[in-house]
N, CA, C and O atoms as a printed pandas DataFrame, in Angstrom:
     atom_number atom_name residue_name chain_id  residue_number  x_coord  y_coord  z_coord
0              1         N          MET        A               1  -15.074   13.280   27.152
1              2        CA          MET        A               1  -15.702   13.452   25.947
2              3         C          MET        A               1  -15.612   12.548   24.930
3              4         O          MET        A               1  -14.534   11.969   24.795
4              5         N          ALA        A               2  -16.565   12.283   24.138
5              6        CA          ALA        A               2  -16.681   11.106   23.168
6              7         C          ALA        A               2  -15.908   11.755   22.082
7              8         O          ALA        A               2  -15.823   12.970   21.903
8              9         N          GLU        A               3  -15.191   10.543   21.168
9             10        CA          GLU        A               3  -14.313   11.033   20.211
10            11         C          GLU        A               3  -15.381   11.676   19.222
11            12         O          GLU        A               3  -16.610   11.649   19.281
12            13         N          ALA        A               4  -14.366   12.373   18.119
13            14        CA          ALA        A               4  -15.195   13.082   17.182
14            15         C          ALA        A               4  -15.058   12.673   15.822
15            16         O          ALA        A               4  -13.901   12.298   15.630
16            17         N          THR        A               5  -15.748   12.596   14.829
17            18        CA          THR        A               5  -15.871   12.105   13.563
18            19         C          THR        A               5  -15.852   13.219   12.620
19            20         O          THR        A               5  -16.820   13.963   12.777
20            21         N          TYR        A               6  -14.986   13.595   11.613
21            22        CA          TYR        A               6  -15.062   14.536   10.520
22            23         C          TYR        A               6  -14.865   13.956    9.392
23            24         O          TYR        A               6  -14.348   12.843    9.295
24            25         N          THR        A               7  -15.273   14.678    8.389
25            26        CA          THR        A               7  -15.269   14.671    6.927
26            27         C          THR        A               7  -14.380   15.379    6.433
27            28         O          THR        A               7  -14.777   16.516    6.685
28            29         N          ILE        A               8  -13.217   15.488    5.770
29            30        CA          ILE        A               8  -12.327   16.461    5.449
30            31         C          ILE        A               8  -12.242   16.088    4.078
31            32         O          ILE        A               8  -11.910   14.929    3.829
32            33         N          ARG        A               9  -12.550   17.080    2.907
33            34        CA          ARG        A               9  -12.416   17.003    1.574
34            35         C          ARG        A               9  -11.691   17.986    0.971
35            36         O          ARG        A               9  -11.636   19.160    1.338
36            37         N          LEU        A              10  -10.976   17.350   -0.226
37            38        CA          LEU        A              10  -10.354   18.053   -0.932
38            39         C          LEU        A              10  -10.931   18.025   -2.466
39            40         O          LEU        A              10  -10.613   17.001   -3.071
40            41         N          ASP        A              11  -11.728   18.975   -3.211
41            42        CA          ASP        A              11  -12.443   18.541   -4.112
42            43         C          ASP        A              11  -11.828   19.307   -5.286
43            44         O          ASP        A              11  -11.393   20.454   -5.174
44            45         N          GLY        A              12  -11.820   18.584   -6.440
45            46        CA          GLY        A              12  -11.631   19.237   -7.806
46            47         C          GLY        A              12  -10.202   19.772   -7.945
47            48         O          GLY        A              12  -10.049   20.844   -8.530
48            49         N          LEU        A              13   -8.976   19.012   -7.380
49            50        CA          LEU        A              13   -7.705   19.729   -7.484
50            51         C          LEU        A              13   -7.164   19.328   -8.818
51            52         O          LEU        A              13   -7.202   18.132   -9.105
52            53         N          GLU        A              14   -6.652   20.207   -9.688
53            54        CA          GLU        A              14   -6.533   20.129  -11.271
54            55         C          GLU        A              14   -5.023   19.994  -11.486
55            56         O          GLU        A              14   -4.267   20.958  -11.378
56            57         N          LEU        A              15   -4.596   18.692  -11.811
57            58        CA          LEU        A              15   -3.388   18.477  -12.233
58            59         C          LEU        A              15   -2.931   18.098  -13.710
59            60         O          LEU        A              15   -3.637   17.433  -14.469
60            61         N          ARG        A              16   -1.686   18.587  -14.029
61            62        CA          ARG        A              16   -1.177   17.897  -15.280
62            63         C          ARG        A              16    0.007   17.008  -15.051
63            64         O          ARG        A              16    1.051   17.219  -14.434
64            65         N          MET        A              17   -0.421   15.960  -15.707
65            66        CA          MET        A              17    0.210   14.705  -15.331
66            67         C          MET        A              17    0.015   13.443  -16.614
67            68         O          MET        A              17   -0.879   13.422  -17.459
68            69         N          GLY        A              18    0.908   12.652  -16.479
69            70        CA          GLY        A              18    0.872   11.417  -17.340
70            71         C          GLY        A              18    0.184   10.757  -16.797
71            72         O          GLY        A              18    0.362   10.510  -15.604
72            73         N          LEU        A              19   -1.094   10.123  -17.682
73            74        CA          LEU        A              19   -1.983    9.197  -16.984
74            75         C          LEU        A              19   -2.652    8.412  -18.040
75            76         O          LEU        A              19   -3.482    8.929  -18.787
76            77         N          GLY        A              20   -2.309    7.184  -18.113
77            78        CA          GLY        A              20   -3.243    6.439  -19.252
78            79         C          GLY        A              20   -2.388    5.698  -20.174
79            80         O          GLY        A              20   -1.187    5.935  -20.301
80            81         N          ILE        A              21   -3.016    4.807  -20.808
81            82        CA          ILE        A              21   -2.477    3.781  -21.714
82            83         C          ILE        A              21   -2.395    4.010  -23.213
83            84         O          ILE        A              21   -1.664    3.380  -23.977
84            85         N          HIS        A              22   -3.244    4.999  -23.548
85            86        CA          HIS        A              22   -3.392    5.114  -25.110
86            87         C          HIS        A              22   -2.372    6.012  -25.613
87            88         O          HIS        A              22   -1.801    6.823  -24.884
88            89         N          GLU        A              23   -2.090    5.851  -27.089
89            90        CA          GLU        A              23   -0.941    6.627  -27.360
90            91         C          GLU        A              23   -0.810    8.249  -27.210
91            92         O          GLU        A              23    0.170    8.908  -26.865
92            93         N          VAL        A              24   -2.087    8.663  -27.572
93            94        CA          VAL        A              24   -2.226   10.037  -27.287
94            95         C          VAL        A              24   -1.906   10.189  -25.724
95            96         O          VAL        A              24   -1.198   11.171  -25.501
96            97         N          GLU        A              25   -2.264    9.445  -24.586
97            98        CA          GLU        A              25   -2.213    9.709  -23.215
98            99         C          GLU        A              25   -0.623    9.454  -23.114
99           100         O          GLU        A              25   -0.125   10.124  -22.209
100          101         N          LEU        A              26    0.122    8.803  -23.688
101          102        CA          LEU        A              26    1.533    8.263  -23.478
102          103         C          LEU        A              26    2.484    9.593  -24.047
103          104         O          LEU        A              26    3.593    9.911  -23.619
104          105         N          ALA        A              27    1.859   10.131  -24.923
105          106        CA          ALA        A              27    2.425   11.405  -25.468
106          107         C          ALA        A              27    2.679   12.379  -24.705
107          108         O          ALA        A              27    3.621   13.099  -25.035
108          109         N          GLY        A              28    2.108   12.620  -23.761
109          110        CA          GLY        A              28    2.190   13.833  -22.844
110          111         C          GLY        A              28    1.308   14.177  -21.634
111          112         O          GLY        A              28    0.347   13.442  -21.407
112          113         N          PRO        A              29    1.478   14.917  -21.075
113          114        CA          PRO        A              29    0.532   15.257  -19.868
114          115         C          PRO        A              29   -0.788   15.494  -20.252
115          116         O          PRO        A              29   -1.006   15.770  -21.431
116          117         N          GLN        A              30   -1.738   15.431  -19.418
117          118        CA          GLN        A              30   -3.238   15.855  -19.513
118          119         C          GLN        A              30   -3.684   16.268  -18.440
119          120         O          GLN        A              30   -2.960   16.249  -17.444
120          121         N          ARG        A              31   -4.784   16.669  -18.391
121          122        CA          ARG        A              31   -5.446   17.465  -17.291
122          123         C          ARG        A              31   -6.388   16.298  -16.400
123          124         O          ARG        A              31   -7.228   15.532  -16.872
124          125         N          VAL        A              32   -6.020   16.412  -15.172
125          126        CA          VAL        A              32   -6.542   15.211  -14.467
126          127         C          VAL        A              32   -7.197   16.012  -13.123
127          128         O          VAL        A              32   -6.575   16.867  -12.493
128          129         N          LEU        A              33   -8.402   15.623  -12.849
129          130        CA          LEU        A              33   -9.054   16.147  -11.529
130          131         C          LEU        A              33   -9.117   15.044  -10.712
131          132         O          LEU        A              33   -9.244   13.865  -11.043
132          133         N          VAL        A              34   -8.987   15.674   -9.285
133          134        CA          VAL        A              34   -8.675   14.618   -8.330
134          135         C          VAL        A              34   -9.640   15.192   -7.203
135          136         O          VAL        A              34   -9.705   16.397   -6.959
136          137         N          SER        A              35  -10.299   14.337   -6.613
137          138        CA          SER        A              35  -11.134   14.585   -5.319
138          139         C          SER        A              35  -11.035   13.630   -4.433
139          140         O          SER        A              35  -11.210   12.439   -4.689
140          141         N          VAL        A              36  -10.669   14.218   -3.036
141          142        CA          VAL        A              36  -10.434   13.090   -2.102
142          143         C          VAL        A              36  -11.405   13.501   -0.565
143          144         O          VAL        A              36  -11.483   14.622   -0.061
144          145         N          SER        A              37  -12.035   12.287   -0.087
145          146        CA          SER        A              37  -12.954   12.716    0.764
146          147         C          SER        A              37  -12.218   11.630    2.151
147          148         O          SER        A              37  -12.030   10.430    1.955
148          149         N          MET        A              38  -11.907   12.248    3.376
149          150        CA          MET        A              38  -11.389   11.596    4.320
150          151         C          MET        A              38  -12.254   11.369    5.339
151          152         O          MET        A              38  -12.832   12.392    5.704
152          153         N          THR        A              39  -12.556   10.329    5.954
153          154        CA          THR        A              39  -13.134   10.228    7.200
154          155         C          THR        A              39  -12.077   10.113    8.549
155          156         O          THR        A              39  -11.421    9.107    8.818
156          157         N          CYS        A              40  -12.077   11.116    9.159
157          158        CA          CYS        A              40  -11.055   11.239   10.341
158          159         C          CYS        A              40  -11.595   11.200   11.670
159          160         O          CYS        A              40  -12.602   11.804   12.040
160          161         N          ARG        A              41  -10.946   10.537   12.289
161          162        CA          ARG        A              41  -11.501   10.222   13.839
162          163         C          ARG        A              41  -10.644   10.705   14.830
163          164         O          ARG        A              41   -9.535   10.179   14.915
164          165         N          TYR        A              42  -11.010   11.791   15.752
165          166        CA          TYR        A              42  -10.067   12.464   16.614
166          167         C          TYR        A              42  -10.549   11.862   18.151
167          168         O          TYR        A              42  -11.703   11.472   18.325
168          169         N          PRO        A              43   -9.815   11.844   18.926
169          170        CA          PRO        A              43  -10.216   11.372   20.575
170          171         C          PRO        A              43  -11.271   12.091   20.896
171          172         O          PRO        A              43  -12.273   11.608   21.422
172          173         N          ALA        A              44  -11.103   13.489   20.558
173          174        CA          ALA        A              44  -12.193   14.520   21.162
174          175         C          ALA        A              44  -12.249   15.565   19.950
175          176         O          ALA        A              44  -11.577   15.604   18.920
176          177         N          ILE        A              45  -13.447   16.540   20.491
177          178        CA          ILE        A              45  -13.460   17.662   19.598
178          179         C          ILE        A              45  -12.210   18.485   19.351
179          180         O          ILE        A              45  -11.765   19.040   20.355
180          181         N          PRO        A              46  -11.550   18.675   18.201
181          182        CA          PRO        A              46  -10.350   19.268   18.157
182          183         C          PRO        A              46  -10.290   20.700   18.800
183          184         O          PRO        A              46  -11.263   21.443   18.664
184          185         N          GLU        A              47   -8.985   21.186   19.617
185          186        CA          GLU        A              47   -9.068   22.675   19.652
186          187         C          GLU        A              47   -8.607   23.301   18.250
187          188         O          GLU        A              47   -8.245   22.736   17.218
188          189         N          ASP        A              48   -8.732   24.540   18.535
189          190        CA          ASP        A              48   -8.594   25.570   17.452
190          191         C          ASP        A              48   -7.138   25.568   16.939
191          192         O          ASP        A              48   -6.632   26.685   16.829
192          193         N          ARG        A              49   -6.225   24.288   16.538
193          194        CA          ARG        A              49   -4.992   24.415   16.285
194          195         C          ARG        A              49   -4.806   23.321   15.049
195          196         O          ARG        A              49   -5.542   22.341   14.937
196          197         N          ILE        A              50   -4.097   23.520   14.457
197          198        CA          ILE        A              50   -3.974   22.703   13.005
198          199         C          ILE        A              50   -3.300   21.220   13.700
199          200         O          ILE        A              50   -3.646   20.124   13.258
200          201         N          GLU        A              51   -2.627   21.312   14.468
201          202        CA          GLU        A              51   -1.854   20.001   15.004
202          203         C          GLU        A              51   -3.001   18.813   15.661
203          204         O          GLU        A              51   -2.738   17.633   15.893
204          205         N          GLY        A              52   -4.159   19.419   15.849
205          206        CA          GLY        A              52   -5.186   18.316   16.163
206          207         C          GLY        A              52   -5.949   17.763   15.089
207          208         O          GLY        A              52   -6.847   16.965   15.354
208          209         N          VAL        A              53   -5.693   18.100   13.873
209          210        CA          VAL        A              53   -6.441   17.454   12.963
210          211         C          VAL        A              53   -5.909   17.105   11.785
211          212         O          VAL        A              53   -4.887   17.777   11.647
212          213         N          VAL        A              54   -6.081   16.360   10.811
213          214        CA          VAL        A              54   -5.358   16.059    9.623
214          215         C          VAL        A              54   -5.245   17.298    8.926
215          216         O          VAL        A              54   -6.183   18.088    8.812
216          217         N          ASP        A              55   -4.100   17.474    8.457
217          218        CA          ASP        A              55   -3.865   19.053    7.558
218          219         C          ASP        A              55   -3.862   18.653    6.207
219          220         O          ASP        A              55   -2.901   18.062    5.715
220          221         N          TYR        A              56   -5.123   19.010    5.430
221          222        CA          TYR        A              56   -5.330   18.773    4.017
222          223         C          TYR        A              56   -4.280   19.532    3.085
223          224         O          TYR        A              56   -4.207   19.317    1.875
224          225         N          ASP        A              57   -3.501   20.411    3.746
225          226        CA          ASP        A              57   -2.022   21.088    2.743
226          227         C          ASP        A              57   -1.119   19.694    2.588
227          228         O          ASP        A              57   -0.450   19.482    1.576
228          229         N          HIS        A              58   -1.171   18.946    3.502
229          230        CA          HIS        A              58   -0.184   18.091    3.388
230          231         C          HIS        A              58   -0.682   16.833    2.518
231          232         O          HIS        A              58    0.118   16.055    1.998
232          233         N          ILE        A              59   -2.026   16.709    2.411
233          234        CA          ILE        A              59   -2.720   15.914    1.405
234          235         C          ILE        A              59   -2.667   16.487   -0.180
235          236         O          ILE        A              59   -2.494   15.794   -1.183
236          237         N          ARG        A              60   -2.854   17.866   -0.127
237          238        CA          ARG        A              60   -2.667   18.426   -1.479
238          239         C          ARG        A              60   -1.266   18.203   -2.103
239          240         O          ARG        A              60   -1.101   17.490   -3.093
240          241         N          GLU        A              61   -0.348   18.805   -1.515
241          242        CA          GLU        A              61    1.151   18.403   -1.649
242          243         C          GLU        A              61    1.491   17.144   -1.709
243          244         O          GLU        A              61    2.581   17.037   -2.271
244          245         N          GLY        A              62    1.072   16.191   -1.398
245          246        CA          GLY        A              62    1.101   14.763   -1.511
246          247         C          GLY        A              62    0.692   14.470   -2.821
247          248         O          GLY        A              62    1.436   13.886   -3.608
248          249         N          VAL        A              63   -0.325   14.800   -3.076
249          250        CA          VAL        A              63   -1.346   14.491   -4.616
250          251         C          VAL        A              63   -0.322   15.017   -5.460
251          252         O          VAL        A              63    0.190   14.212   -6.239
252          253         N          LEU        A              64    0.189   16.496   -5.475
253          254        CA          LEU        A              64    1.030   16.856   -6.589
254          255         C          LEU        A              64    2.375   16.252   -6.643
255          256         O          LEU        A              64    2.948   16.276   -7.733
256          257         N          ALA        A              65    2.901   15.773   -5.739
257          258        CA          ALA        A              65    4.063   14.884   -5.567
258          259         C          ALA        A              65    4.013   13.684   -6.405
259          260         O          ALA        A              65    4.890   13.306   -7.182
260          261         N          ILE        A              66    2.538   12.957   -6.086
261          262        CA          ILE        A              66    2.503   11.796   -6.965
262          263         C          ILE        A              66    2.558   11.943   -8.436
263          264         O          ILE        A              66    3.228   11.341   -9.275
264          265         N          ALA        A              67    1.546   13.047   -8.557
265          266        CA          ALA        A              67    1.416   13.426  -10.142
266          267         C          ALA        A              67    2.746   13.809  -10.844
267          268         O          ALA        A              67    2.929   13.641  -12.050
268          269         N          ALA        A              68    3.618   14.315  -10.029
269          270        CA          ALA        A              68    4.879   14.781  -10.699
270          271         C          ALA        A              68    5.845   13.717  -10.680
271          272         O          ALA        A              68    6.893   13.865  -11.309
272          273         N          SER        A              69    5.584   12.475   -9.920
273          274        CA          SER        A              69    6.429   11.391   -9.917
274          275         C          SER        A              69    6.961   10.755  -11.167
275          276         O          SER        A              69    8.073   10.240  -11.279
276          277         N          GLY        A              70    5.871   10.867  -12.263
277          278        CA          GLY        A              70    6.034    9.847  -13.524
278          279         C          GLY        A              70    4.835    9.396  -13.725
279          280         O          GLY        A              70    3.964    9.292  -12.862
280          281         N          HIS        A              71    4.723    9.051  -15.110
281          282        CA          HIS        A              71    3.645    8.412  -15.833
282          283         C          HIS        A              71    2.842    7.262  -14.993
283          284         O          HIS        A              71    3.388    6.262  -14.526
284          285         N          VAL        A              72    1.734    7.510  -14.903
285          286        CA          VAL        A              72    1.054    6.241  -14.158
286          287         C          VAL        A              72    0.041    5.671  -15.274
287          288         O          VAL        A              72   -0.570    6.467  -15.987
288          289         N          MET        A              73   -0.102    4.493  -15.391
289          290        CA          MET        A              73   -0.694    3.722  -16.534
290          291         C          MET        A              73   -2.260    3.893  -16.274
291          292         O          MET        A              73   -2.990    4.390  -17.131
292          293         N          LEU        A              74   -2.762    3.417  -14.947
293          294        CA          LEU        A              74   -3.892    3.166  -14.827
294          295         C          LEU        A              74   -4.611    4.344  -13.643
295          296         O          LEU        A              74   -3.916    4.524  -12.643
296          297         N          GLN        A              75   -5.775    5.034  -13.705
297          298        CA          GLN        A              75   -6.275    5.592  -12.762
298          299         C          GLN        A              75   -6.684    4.557  -11.511
299          300         O          GLN        A              75   -6.734    5.107  -10.410
300          301         N          GLU        A              76   -6.906    3.492  -11.538
301          302        CA          GLU        A              76   -7.108    2.686  -10.324
302          303         C          GLU        A              76   -5.624    2.841   -9.517
303          304         O          GLU        A              76   -5.783    3.064   -8.317
304          305         N          VAL        A              77   -4.280    2.767   -9.934
305          306        CA          VAL        A              77   -3.089    2.779   -9.399
306          307         C          VAL        A              77   -3.025    4.466   -8.827
307          308         O          VAL        A              77   -2.594    4.690   -7.695
308          309         N          LEU        A              78   -3.458    5.508   -9.655
309          310        CA          LEU        A              78   -3.282    6.645   -8.928
310          311         C          LEU        A              78   -4.282    6.674   -7.754
311          312         O          LEU        A              78   -3.881    6.981   -6.631
312          313         N          CYS        A              79   -5.388    6.407   -7.951
313          314        CA          CYS        A              79   -6.301    6.331   -6.742
314          315         C          CYS        A              79   -5.914    5.653   -5.543
315          316         O          CYS        A              79   -6.188    6.199   -4.475
316          317         N          GLU        A              80   -5.240    4.401   -5.544
317          318        CA          GLU        A              80   -4.936    3.441   -4.728
318          319         C          GLU        A              80   -3.485    4.365   -3.864
319          320         O          GLU        A              80   -3.262    4.296   -2.655
320          321         N          ARG        A              81   -2.722    5.124   -4.808
321          322        CA          ARG        A              81   -1.492    5.661   -4.121
322          323         C          ARG        A              81   -1.916    6.752   -3.441
323          324         O          ARG        A              81   -1.295    7.073   -2.428
324          325         N          ILE        A              82   -3.067    7.532   -3.878
325          326        CA          ILE        A              82   -3.390    8.728   -3.086
326          327         C          ILE        A              82   -4.198    8.153   -1.717
327          328         O          ILE        A              82   -4.054    8.801   -0.680
328          329         N          ALA        A              83   -4.791    7.308   -1.707
329          330        CA          ALA        A              83   -5.453    6.468   -0.298
330          331         C          ALA        A              83   -4.366    6.015    0.371
331          332         O          ALA        A              83   -4.396    6.169    1.592
332          333         N          ALA        A              84   -3.562    5.578   -0.030
333          334        CA          ALA        A              84   -2.223    5.056    0.609
334          335         C          ALA        A              84   -1.788    6.371    1.740
335          336         O          ALA        A              84   -1.782    6.354    2.971
336          337         N          LEU        A              85   -1.450    7.442    0.810
337          338        CA          LEU        A              85   -1.030    8.768    1.402
338          339         C          LEU        A              85   -1.685    9.164    2.455
339          340         O          LEU        A              85   -1.081    9.614    3.429
340          341         N          CYS        A              86   -3.110    9.047    2.417
341          342        CA          CYS        A              86   -4.208    9.669    3.363
342          343         C          CYS        A              86   -4.053    8.889    4.627
343          344         O          CYS        A              86   -4.072    9.432    5.732
344          345         N          PHE        A              87   -3.869    7.370    4.413
345          346        CA          PHE        A              87   -3.841    6.407    5.430
346          347         C          PHE        A              87   -2.698    6.718    6.236
347          348         O          PHE        A              87   -2.707    6.396    7.424
348          349         N          ALA        A              88   -1.542    7.410    5.643
349          350        CA          ALA        A              88   -0.282    7.760    6.725
350          351         C          ALA        A              88   -0.682    8.245    7.833
351          352         O          ALA        A              88    0.013    7.861    8.774
352          353         N          ASP        A              89   -1.543    8.953    8.121
353          354        CA          ASP        A              89   -2.240    9.593    9.240
354          355         C          ASP        A              89   -3.184    8.472    9.732
355          356         O          ASP        A              89   -3.993    7.941    8.971
356          357         N          ARG        A              90   -3.041    8.114   11.104
357          358        CA          ARG        A              90   -3.601    7.094   11.428
358          359         C          ARG        A              90   -5.032    7.587   11.966
359          360         O          ARG        A              90   -5.892    6.765   12.283
360          361         N          ARG        A              91   -5.227    8.871   12.046
361          362        CA          ARG        A              91   -6.625    9.396   12.372
362          363         C          ARG        A              91   -7.422    9.302   10.955
363          364         O          ARG        A              91   -8.635    9.502   11.012
364          365         N          VAL        A              92   -6.881    9.033    9.778
365          366        CA          VAL        A              92   -7.810    8.734    8.748
366          367         C          VAL        A              92   -8.442    7.276    8.869
367          368         O          VAL        A              92   -7.682    6.308    8.887
368          369         N          VAL        A              93   -9.592    7.135    8.939
369          370        CA          VAL        A              93  -10.329    5.675    8.958
370          371         C          VAL        A              93  -10.987    5.218    7.649
371          372         O          VAL        A              93  -11.334    4.073    7.359
372          373         N          ALA        A              94  -11.099    6.421    6.860
373          374        CA          ALA        A              94  -11.626    5.958    5.666
374          375         C          ALA        A              94  -11.223    7.182    4.691
375          376         O          ALA        A              94  -10.733    8.283    4.945
376          377         N          VAL        A              95  -11.603    6.592    3.516
377          378        CA          VAL        A              95  -11.033    7.616    2.250
378          379         C          VAL        A              95  -11.624    7.268    0.881
379          380         O          VAL        A              95  -11.401    6.244    0.235
380          381         N          THR        A              96  -12.413    8.291    0.550
381          382        CA          THR        A              96  -12.870    7.991   -1.088
382          383         C          THR        A              96  -11.888    8.992   -2.032
383          384         O          THR        A              96  -11.684   10.191   -1.838
384          385         N          VAL        A              97  -11.414    8.258   -2.966
385          386        CA          VAL        A              97  -10.544    8.866   -3.862
386          387         C          VAL        A              97  -11.109    8.706   -5.195
387          388         O          VAL        A              97  -11.544    7.637   -5.622
388          389         N          ARG        A              98  -11.078   10.234   -6.091
389          390        CA          ARG        A              98  -12.099   10.169   -7.301
390          391         C          ARG        A              98  -10.631   10.675   -8.332
391          392         O          ARG        A              98   -9.807   11.528   -8.003
392          393         N          SER        A              99  -10.634   10.020   -9.375
393          394        CA          SER        A              99   -9.869   10.824  -10.258
394          395         C          SER        A              99  -10.705   10.755  -11.738
395          396         O          SER        A              99  -11.397    9.798  -12.086
396          397         N          THR        A             100  -10.474   12.019  -12.543
397          398        CA          THR        A             100  -11.303   12.143  -13.340
398          399         C          THR        A             100  -10.467   13.016  -14.777
399          400         O          THR        A             100   -9.967   14.138  -14.692
400          401         N          LYS        A             101  -10.497   12.162  -16.017
401          402        CA          LYS        A             101   -9.923   12.613  -17.073
402          403         C          LYS        A             101  -10.808   13.259  -18.103
403          404         O          LYS        A             101  -11.256   12.580  -19.027
404          405         N          PRO        A             102  -11.078   14.526  -17.990
405          406        CA          PRO        A             102  -12.105   15.498  -18.526
406          407         C          PRO        A             102  -11.932   15.587  -20.002
407          408         O          PRO        A             102  -12.854   15.984  -20.715
408          409         N          ASP        A             103  -10.965   15.286  -20.403
409          410        CA          ASP        A             103  -10.787   15.956  -21.929
410          411         C          ASP        A             103  -10.507   14.661  -22.797
411          412         O          ASP        A             103  -10.234   14.948  -23.963
412          413         N          ILE        A             104  -10.507   13.247  -22.503
413          414        CA          ILE        A             104  -10.290   12.379  -23.412
414          415         C          ILE        A             104  -11.263   12.251  -24.344
415          416         O          ILE        A             104  -10.876   12.109  -25.503
416          417         N          TYR        A             105  -12.713   12.268  -24.084
417          418        CA          TYR        A             105  -13.743   12.406  -25.011
418          419         C          TYR        A             105  -14.398   13.462  -25.133
419          420         O          TYR        A             105  -14.408   14.276  -24.209
420          421         N          PRO        A             106  -15.072   13.676  -26.269
421          422        CA          PRO        A             106  -15.535   15.185  -26.521
422          423         C          PRO        A             106  -16.845   15.216  -25.774
423          424         O          PRO        A             106  -17.279   16.277  -25.326
424          425         N          ASP        A             107  -17.508   14.024  -25.626
425          426        CA          ASP        A             107  -18.838   14.180  -24.944
426          427         C          ASP        A             107  -18.820   13.405  -23.493
427          428         O          ASP        A             107  -19.916   13.166  -22.985
428          429         N          ALA        A             108  -17.726   13.037  -22.861
429          430        CA          ALA        A             108  -17.865   12.603  -21.468
430          431         C          ALA        A             108  -16.545   12.531  -20.977
431          432         O          ALA        A             108  -15.477   12.482  -21.589
432          433         N          GLN        A             109  -16.818   12.532  -19.659
433          434        CA          GLN        A             109  -15.393   12.563  -18.615
434          435         C          GLN        A             109  -15.380   11.100  -18.167
435          436         O          GLN        A             109  -16.419   10.523  -17.847
436          437         N          ILE        A             110  -14.121   10.488  -18.151
437          438        CA          ILE        A             110  -13.830    9.214  -17.757
438          439         C          ILE        A             110  -13.020    9.116  -16.414
439          440         O          ILE        A             110  -11.996    9.771  -16.216
440          441         N          GLY        A             111  -13.500    8.350  -15.622
441          442        CA          GLY        A             111  -12.901    8.533  -14.199
442          443         C          GLY        A             111  -12.794    7.109  -13.240
443          444         O          GLY        A             111  -13.260    6.022  -13.583
444          445         N          CYS        A             112  -12.320    7.287  -12.403
445          446        CA          CYS        A             112  -12.286    6.053  -11.500
446          447         C          CYS        A             112  -12.440    6.518   -9.824
447          448         O          CYS        A             112  -11.809    7.481   -9.388
448          449         N          GLU        A             113  -13.175    5.865   -9.139
449          450        CA          GLU        A             113  -13.207    6.140   -7.467
450          451         C          GLU        A             113  -13.215    4.914   -6.736
451          452         O          GLU        A             113  -13.906    3.926   -6.982
452          453         N          ILE        A             114  -12.440    5.054   -5.877
453          454        CA          ILE        A             114  -12.179    3.751   -4.682
454          455         C          ILE        A             114  -12.603    4.311   -3.412
455          456         O          ILE        A             114  -12.527    5.520   -3.194
456          457         N          THR        A             115  -13.072    3.429   -2.521
457          458        CA          THR        A             115  -13.336    3.863   -1.229
458          459         C          THR        A             115  -12.679    2.537   -0.442
459          460         O          THR        A             115  -12.980    1.353   -0.596
460          461         N          ARG        A             116  -11.623    3.162    0.505
461          462        CA          ARG        A             116  -11.004    2.201    1.273
462          463         C          ARG        A             116  -11.256    2.615    2.870
463          464         O          ARG        A             116  -11.533    3.760    3.227
464          465         N          THR        A             117  -11.117    1.544    3.708
465          466        CA          THR        A             117  -11.398    1.770    5.133
466          467         C          THR        A             117  -10.316    1.039    5.728
467          468         O          THR        A             117   -9.943   -0.015    5.211
468          469         N          ARG        A             118   -9.610    1.635    7.083
469          470        CA          ARG        A             118   -8.596    1.036    7.719
470          471         C          ARG        A             118   -9.035   -0.058    8.287
471          472         O          ARG        A             118  -10.113   -0.044    8.882
472          473         N          ASP        A             119   -8.208   -1.279    8.189
473          474        CA          ASP        A             119   -8.657   -2.536    8.796
474          475         C          ASP        A             119   -8.645   -2.516   10.171
475          476         O          ASP        A             119   -9.000   -3.509   10.805
């Protein structure tokens, strides 16, 4: 059987974390939304067992740990750290990470999105 490719998504994970460079952002945690889309490649269609696929519980817990690990100045750095977490599983061949700060401006959300592929 040919290999199988799937996209696994973690959308709209709401965090409270230190993120940003402005005085108000340095004063305390703020609401941050994170979405992750991972392209995963398996040698065959997986059987109905979690061991055969990338476990999104692990990704969610890892993102929560990154958020709890201390203040991050730039959304770009946050996104890169989350991408690196995803690539710890060799079956992840591409990842898109989006972070959004919804409460900075009264009329807009501000965010960053990166896409990385495994070399």
